[in-house]
C-alpha positions as CSV (number, residue, x, y, z in Angstrom):
1,M,172.4,88.3,67.9
2,T,173.2,90.6,71.0
3,F,171.0,91.7,73.6
4,D,171.8,95.2,75.2
5,Q,172.2,95.2,79.1
6,R,168.9,97.1,80.8
7,H,171.0,97.1,84.3
8,P,174.3,98.5,85.7
9,A,177.7,96.9,84.8
10,G,179.0,93.9,87.6
11,L,177.2,92.3,90.2
12,P,174.7,93.8,92.5
13,V,176.6,92.9,96.0
14,G,176.2,95.0,99.0
15,G,174.6,98.9,98.5
16,G,175.8,99.1,94.5
17,W,177.3,96.8,91.4
18,T,180.2,95.6,91.9
19,P,182.8,95.1,89.3
20,T,184.3,92.0,88.1
21,A,187.2,91.0,87.0
22,D,185.9,88.5,84.6
23,T,183.2,88.1,82.1
24,T,181.6,85.2,80.1
25,D,179.9,85.0,76.9
26,V,176.1,84.3,77.1
27,L,175.1,81.8,73.9
28,F,171.9,81.6,72.0
29,P,171.3,77.7,71.7
30,Y,169.8,78.2,68.7
31,D,173.5,79.0,66.6
32,G,175.9,79.5,69.2
33,S,176.1,83.1,68.6
34,V,176.6,85.2,71.7
35,V,173.7,87.2,73.4
36,A,175.8,89.6,75.9
37,T,178.3,89.5,78.5
38,A,177.9,88.8,82.0
39,P,179.9,89.4,85.0
40,L,181.9,86.1,86.4
41,G,181.4,86.6,90.5
42,T,184.4,85.1,92.5
43,A,184.1,83.0,95.6
44,A,185.3,86.4,97.2
45,H,182.3,88.4,95.7
46,A,179.9,84.9,97.4
47,A,181.7,85.2,100.6
48,R,181.3,89.8,100.7
49,A,177.3,89.1,99.5
50,V,177.1,87.0,102.9
51,D,178.6,89.6,105.0
52,E,176.6,92.2,103.4
53,A,173.3,90.2,103.8
54,V,174.0,89.2,107.6
55,A,174.5,93.0,108.2
56,A,171.2,94.0,106.1
57,A,169.4,91.0,108.2
58,P,168.3,93.4,111.2
59,A,167.1,96.3,108.5
60,T,165.0,93.6,106.5
61,A,163.2,92.2,109.2
62,A,162.4,95.5,110.5
63,L,160.7,96.3,107.3
64,P,157.2,97.4,107.6
65,S,154.5,95.4,105.5
66,H,153.8,98.1,103.1
67,A,157.2,98.8,102.5
68,R,157.9,94.8,101.4
69,R,154.4,94.6,99.3
70,A,154.9,97.7,97.5
71,A,158.7,96.8,96.9
72,L,157.0,93.5,95.2
73,M,154.2,95.3,93.5
74,G,156.8,97.7,92.2
75,A,159.0,95.1,90.4
76,H,156.1,93.2,89.5
77,D,154.9,96.8,87.5
78,A,158.5,97.4,86.7
79,L,158.1,93.9,84.5
80,R,155.0,93.6,83.3
81,E,156.1,97.0,81.4
82,R,158.9,95.2,79.5
83,R,157.4,92.2,79.5
84,A,158.2,91.4,75.9
85,D,161.6,92.6,76.4
86,F,162.3,90.0,78.8
87,E,160.7,87.6,77.1
88,R,163.1,88.1,73.8
89,L,166.0,87.8,76.1
90,L,164.4,84.7,77.9
91,V,164.4,83.3,74.1
92,L,167.9,83.7,73.8
93,E,169.5,82.9,76.7
94,T,167.9,79.8,76.9
95,G,166.9,78.3,73.4
96,K,163.4,78.0,74.7
97,P,160.9,78.4,71.8
98,L,158.7,82.2,72.4
99,V,155.8,80.4,73.5
100,D,157.4,79.2,76.3
101,C,159.2,82.6,77.3
102,R,155.7,84.0,77.2
103,V,154.5,81.5,80.2
104,E,157.6,82.0,82.3
105,V,157.0,85.7,81.8
106,A,153.2,85.4,82.6
107,R,154.1,83.6,85.8
108,T,156.7,85.2,87.1
109,L,154.0,88.3,87.4
110,L,151.7,86.1,89.4
111,T,154.9,84.7,91.9
112,L,155.5,88.2,92.4
113,A,151.8,89.7,93.0
114,S,150.9,86.3,95.0
115,A,154.0,86.7,97.2
116,A,153.2,90.5,97.8
117,E,149.3,89.2,98.7
118,E,151.2,86.8,101.2
119,V,152.5,89.7,103.0
120,A,149.1,90.6,104.2
121,R,148.5,87.1,105.8
122,L,151.6,86.7,107.9
123,H,150.5,86.3,111.1
124,G,150.4,84.1,114.3
125,E,147.8,83.3,116.6
126,T,147.1,82.8,119.9
127,V,147.1,79.7,121.9
128,P,145.2,78.3,125.0
129,L,147.6,77.4,127.7
130,D,146.1,76.7,130.3
131,L,144.9,73.4,129.1
132,L,147.7,72.1,131.7
133,P,146.7,73.0,135.2
134,Q,150.1,75.3,135.8
135,G,149.5,77.5,132.7
136,E,145.6,79.3,134.1
137,G,146.2,82.9,134.5
138,L,149.1,82.4,131.4
139,I,148.6,84.4,127.8
140,G,150.0,83.0,124.6
141,F,150.6,83.7,121.3
142,W,152.9,82.8,118.7
143,T,154.1,85.3,115.9
144,R,156.0,84.1,112.9
145,R,159.5,86.0,112.2
146,P,162.4,85.8,109.3
147,I,164.7,82.7,109.2
148,G,167.5,84.7,108.3
149,V,169.8,85.2,105.2
150,V,168.6,83.0,102.1
151,V,170.1,81.7,99.4
152,G,168.8,80.9,96.3
153,V,170.1,78.2,93.9
154,T,168.5,78.3,90.2
155,G,168.4,76.2,87.3
156,F,168.5,77.1,84.1
157,N,165.7,76.0,82.2
158,Y,163.4,79.1,83.6
159,P,165.8,81.5,85.3
160,L,163.5,84.5,85.9
161,L,160.5,82.2,87.2
162,L,162.8,80.3,89.2
163,A,164.6,82.9,90.5
164,A,161.6,84.9,92.2
165,H,160.2,81.9,93.5
166,K,163.4,82.2,95.5
167,I,163.5,86.3,95.6
168,A,159.7,87.0,96.3
169,P,159.1,84.6,99.5
170,A,162.2,85.6,100.8
171,L,161.4,89.3,100.7
172,A,158.0,88.9,102.0
173,A,159.2,87.1,104.8
174,G,161.9,90.0,105.2
175,C,164.7,87.6,105.0
176,P,167.6,89.0,102.3
177,V,168.4,87.1,99.8
178,I,171.3,86.6,97.4
179,V,170.2,84.5,94.5
180,K,173.1,82.4,92.3
181,P,171.9,81.9,88.5
182,A,172.6,78.7,86.3
183,P,175.8,79.9,84.8
184,A,174.7,79.5,80.9
185,T,171.5,82.2,82.2
186,P,172.5,84.8,84.1
187,L,171.0,88.0,81.9
188,A,167.2,87.8,83.0
189,T,168.1,87.2,86.7
190,L,170.2,90.1,86.8
191,W,168.0,92.4,85.2
192,L,165.1,91.2,87.3
193,V,167.3,92.2,90.7
194,H,167.9,95.1,89.4
195,L,164.0,95.7,89.0
196,L,163.7,94.3,92.6
197,R,166.8,97.0,94.2
198,E,164.8,99.7,92.5
199,A,161.8,98.9,93.9
200,L,162.6,98.8,97.3
201,G,164.6,101.9,96.8
202,E,165.3,103.7,100.5
203,A,162.8,101.6,102.1
204,G,165.1,99.1,102.9
205,P,169.2,98.1,102.9
206,P,169.8,97.4,99.0
207,A,171.6,94.2,100.3
208,A,168.4,93.2,100.9
209,V,169.0,91.1,97.5
210,Q,172.0,90.4,96.3
211,L,173.1,87.9,93.0
212,V,176.5,86.3,92.2
213,T,176.9,84.6,89.3
214,G,179.8,82.0,88.8
215,G,180.3,78.2,89.2
216,V,180.9,75.5,92.0
217,E,183.1,77.7,93.9
218,V,180.8,80.1,94.2
219,G,177.7,78.1,95.4
220,R,180.3,76.6,98.0
221,T,181.0,80.1,99.4
222,L,176.8,80.2,99.9
223,V,175.4,77.0,100.9
224,E,178.5,76.4,103.6
225,D,178.3,79.7,105.4
226,R,176.1,79.1,108.9
227,R,175.2,82.6,109.0
228,V,172.5,81.3,106.2
229,G,169.3,80.6,107.5
230,A,168.4,78.3,104.4
231,V,169.3,77.8,101.4
232,S,166.4,77.0,98.7
233,F,167.7,74.9,95.2
234,T,166.5,74.3,91.9
235,G,167.9,71.5,90.1
236,S,169.3,68.0,89.6
237,A,168.6,65.3,92.3
238,A,172.6,64.7,92.1
239,A,173.3,68.2,92.6
240,G,170.4,69.0,95.4
241,H,172.0,66.1,97.6
242,A,175.7,67.0,97.5
243,I,174.1,71.0,98.2
244,A,172.2,69.1,101.3
245,R,175.4,67.8,102.8
246,A,177.2,70.6,102.2
247,A,175.2,72.8,103.8
248,A,174.3,70.7,107.4
249,P,172.8,71.7,109.4
250,T,171.5,74.7,107.6
251,K,167.4,73.9,106.8
252,V,167.7,73.1,103.1
253,L,164.7,73.5,100.5
254,L,164.9,71.3,97.4
255,E,162.9,71.4,94.1
256,L,164.8,68.6,92.4
257,G,164.1,66.2,89.3
258,S,161.4,64.0,88.2
259,N,160.3,61.6,85.2
260,A,156.9,62.6,85.7
261,A,154.1,59.8,84.4
262,L,151.0,60.1,82.8
263,V,148.8,57.1,82.9
264,V,146.3,56.6,80.4
265,A,143.3,54.2,81.9
266,A,140.9,52.6,79.0
267,D,137.8,54.3,79.7
268,A,139.5,58.2,79.1
269,D,139.5,60.5,76.3
270,L,142.1,59.2,73.8
271,D,142.0,62.2,71.9
272,A,142.5,64.3,74.7
273,A,145.1,62.0,76.5
274,A,147.6,62.2,73.4
275,D,147.3,65.8,72.8
276,A,148.2,66.2,76.7
277,V,150.7,64.0,75.9
278,V,152.3,66.2,73.0
279,R,151.5,69.4,75.2
280,G,153.0,68.3,78.1
281,G,155.9,66.3,76.6
282,Y,157.7,68.9,74.5
283,Y,156.8,72.5,76.1
284,A,160.5,74.2,76.9
285,S,161.8,71.3,74.0
286,G,161.7,69.0,76.9
287,Q,163.1,70.4,79.5
288,A,161.0,71.0,82.8
289,C,161.2,68.6,85.5
290,I,157.4,67.8,85.4
291,S,157.3,67.3,82.0
292,V,155.6,63.7,80.5
293,Q,158.1,61.4,80.2
294,R,156.5,58.0,81.0
295,V,153.1,57.2,79.5
296,L,151.5,53.9,81.1
297,V,148.2,52.6,78.4
298,E,145.8,50.4,79.8
299,E,146.7,47.3,77.1
300,P,143.1,47.0,75.1
301,V,143.6,51.0,74.2
302,A,147.4,51.1,74.0
303,G,147.5,50.7,70.2
304,T,144.9,52.9,69.3
305,F,146.8,55.7,71.9
306,L,150.2,55.0,70.3
307,T,148.9,54.9,66.9
308,A,147.1,58.9,67.7
309,L,150.0,60.0,69.7
310,A,152.3,59.3,66.9
311,E,150.4,61.5,64.3
312,R,150.2,63.8,66.6
313,V,153.9,64.4,67.6
314,E,155.4,64.4,64.0
315,D,153.7,67.8,63.3
316,V,155.1,69.1,66.4
317,A,157.4,72.3,64.7
318,V,160.6,72.3,65.6
319,G,162.9,75.4,64.5
320,D,163.9,78.5,65.4
321,P,163.0,79.5,69.3
322,R,161.9,83.0,68.0
323,L,159.5,81.7,65.7
324,P,155.9,82.3,67.3
325,G,154.8,78.6,65.6
326,T,157.9,77.1,67.2
327,R,157.2,74.3,70.2
328,V,160.8,72.4,70.3
329,A,164.0,74.1,69.9
330,P,167.7,73.1,71.0
331,L,168.4,71.8,74.5
332,I,170.5,74.4,76.1
333,D,173.8,73.1,75.0
334,E,175.9,70.2,72.9
335,A,176.7,68.2,75.7
336,A,172.5,67.8,76.9
337,A,172.0,66.9,73.3
338,D,174.6,64.6,73.1
339,R,173.5,62.9,76.4
340,V,170.0,62.7,75.5
341,L,170.6,60.7,72.2
342,D,172.9,58.7,74.0
343,W,169.9,57.7,76.2
344,I,167.7,56.8,73.4
345,A,170.6,54.4,72.2
346,A,171.2,52.4,74.7
347,S,167.8,52.1,76.0
348,G,167.4,49.4,73.5
349,A,164.3,50.4,72.6
350,E,161.5,50.9,69.2
351,V,161.8,54.2,68.4
352,V,158.1,55.3,66.4
353,T,159.2,59.2,65.6
354,G,161.8,61.1,65.9
355,G,165.5,59.6,68.1
356,R,167.6,62.2,65.5
357,R,168.8,65.6,65.5
358,D,167.2,68.8,63.2
359,G,169.9,71.0,62.4
360,R,170.9,71.7,66.5
361,A,168.0,70.5,67.9
362,I,166.6,67.1,68.4
363,V,163.6,65.7,66.9
364,P,159.9,65.3,69.2
365,T,160.7,61.2,70.1
366,V,158.5,58.4,71.1
367,L,159.9,55.3,72.5
368,T,158.3,51.9,73.2
369,G,159.7,48.8,74.7
370,V,162.2,50.7,77.3
371,P,162.7,48.4,79.8
372,D,162.9,49.5,83.6
373,G,167.3,50.2,84.8
374,A,167.7,52.3,81.4
375,A,168.0,55.8,82.2
376,A,165.5,56.8,79.4
377,W,162.7,55.2,81.9
378,D,164.1,55.5,85.4
379,E,165.7,59.1,85.1
380,E,165.1,62.5,84.3
381,I,165.9,62.6,80.8
382,F,164.9,66.4,80.0
383,G,164.8,66.4,76.3
384,P,161.9,66.0,74.0
385,V,161.3,62.5,75.0
386,V,158.7,60.3,75.8
387,C,158.1,56.6,76.6
388,V,155.3,54.7,76.0
389,R,154.6,51.5,77.8
390,P,151.3,49.1,77.7
391,V,150.0,47.6,81.2
392,P,147.5,44.9,82.1
393,G,145.5,47.4,84.1
394,L,145.6,50.4,86.7
395,D,146.9,48.6,89.7
396,A,150.4,47.6,87.8
397,A,150.3,51.4,86.4
398,F,150.4,52.7,89.7
399,E,152.8,50.2,90.9
400,A,155.2,51.2,87.9
401,V,154.7,55.1,88.7
402,N,155.8,54.4,92.3
403,R,158.7,52.0,91.3
404,S,160.5,55.5,90.4
405,R,163.0,56.9,93.0
406,Y,161.5,60.4,92.1
407,G,157.7,61.9,92.7
408,L,157.4,65.2,91.8
409,H,154.0,65.2,89.4
410,A,152.4,62.7,88.2
411,A,148.6,62.6,85.8
412,V,146.0,59.9,85.2
413,F,143.4,60.5,82.2
414,T,140.1,58.8,82.7
415,R,136.3,59.4,83.0
416,S,136.1,57.1,85.8
417,L,135.9,59.2,89.3
418,A,137.0,55.9,91.4
419,T,140.0,55.8,88.9
420,A,140.5,59.5,89.4
421,F,140.4,59.1,93.6
422,A,142.6,55.9,93.3
423,A,145.2,58.0,91.8
424,I,144.9,60.4,94.0
425,E,145.6,58.0,97.1
426,R,148.4,55.6,95.7
427,I,150.3,57.8,93.7
428,E,153.1,58.8,95.2
429,A,153.9,62.2,94.5
430,G,153.7,66.0,95.5
431,G,151.0,66.4,92.9
432,V,148.6,64.2,91.2
433,V,146.6,65.6,88.3
434,V,143.6,64.5,86.7
435,N,142.7,64.6,82.9
436,E,145.5,67.3,82.3
437,V,149.0,67.4,82.1
438,P,151.4,66.7,84.7
439,G,153.0,69.8,84.2
440,F,150.1,71.8,85.2
441,R,151.4,74.4,88.3
442,A,149.2,77.2,89.4
443,D,152.3,79.5,90.8
444,N,150.3,80.2,94.4
445,M,149.5,76.5,95.1
446,P,152.1,74.4,97.3
447,Y,154.7,72.9,94.9
448,G,157.5,70.1,95.4
449,G,158.0,66.5,95.7
450,V,158.7,63.5,97.1
451,K,161.5,60.3,97.4
452,D,164.6,62.2,95.2
453,S,162.2,64.7,94.0
454,G,162.7,66.7,97.0
455,A,161.8,68.3,100.6
456,G,160.3,71.2,101.4
457,R,157.2,73.3,99.4
458,E,157.0,76.6,96.7
459,G,154.4,78.9,96.0
460,P,154.7,82.3,97.9
461,R,152.4,80.9,100.7
462,F,153.9,77.9,101.7
463,A,157.7,79.3,100.5
464,I,157.2,81.8,103.1
465,E,156.6,79.3,106.1
466,E,159.5,77.7,105.1
467,L,161.6,80.6,105.7
468,T,159.9,82.0,108.8
469,V,160.4,80.7,111.9
470,T,157.5,80.3,115.1
471,K,158.4,82.2,118.2
472,M,156.2,81.6,121.4
473,A,155.3,84.2,123.7
474,I,154.2,83.2,127.2
475,I,152.9,85.9,129.3
476,R,151.5,85.5,133.1
477,P,150.4,88.9,133.7
């Protein structure tokens, strides 16, 4: 299984593509075959990328709005023309089912288009300075200016989409951006950067968009450079905390993990709730930070719900991610699969269904009786595992949701408007979803978490605000 490179060889650093001494094989998680070789960057490449970005910052900031918008829409159109190739590549390098990779490309297109639209909304306001007597006669207004060089570090599970959420708002804001993809999944991001640099053309410096692959030393070199204006990271909480410490006092935006909860009220449509848990618990083979992990069901309906859920889970298709009907495929690597199975075994829970391998994949799993303190309940399992717990009432359900150190998205299924608003008011999370999966995300909405799920917000409009600073002008005519 191989994939032909659709971009120049080397790394997009500086004005061209820089050769690397070493390469690394990108493997297809389904069977371990080589998809392609990728250039392997070093700390020296990272340091040079920052040098180039700093040098390009004035020209990038000076890009007129029409040029930034045209570059983003040009990349959007080029991606749309090649969407089937990108979908196929994402299947091969991530091992995610084709259905999920199609969604990823569609969402990437929306992200690019939304960022292009936000260029026209990047403006300031006048300020009445005469609220104090000494301000009489003064004219005041503020504008938004680029924060400077942006470093974006992305995860393996949605490599194209996560890169777009770093690159597109930075370019829209007038910031040069350096993206570091996850070592296992660099290919689609390399191609996206190539499309963006081509779309930018002669309008701006090529170093406005750069990419460096590699491991910890590359990441450390990028985030510790004090010339960087902002670091935007998507990944695990542990890695995010380490990056925040290393980058201080640079501004850091963190999109971290979660163990998303879904509450099923006694008055809920149980069939719809069971369908949602299947849809929201196993997409991307469970490798999504807002996939359903914890399900809290009011006791009067817990038995009926669990039966309905188990019947549906057993029908989830497991296998080759290239097939349109596949819904669960192997995790990113063997270490991830071993960890998930270890967490299942250590939980002491009853396995309602699943809990075993099917080839390289883990069969969709439902657990009950998982206690507080078990990693399968407390931490982000990042696999096709859902834990179901009966609760005596909604107060207990909301309290259980909030006992987590995470708070990204949560959901509640109910027919009661009062319950819906109680959930929105009481659940400690960046987003509360009513009668839909917690994994719902429109890429133009504000997205981010509280507590250990991160800081800052994504979505082009909101990320652009994070990547710009206000500059106040005060004039006495």
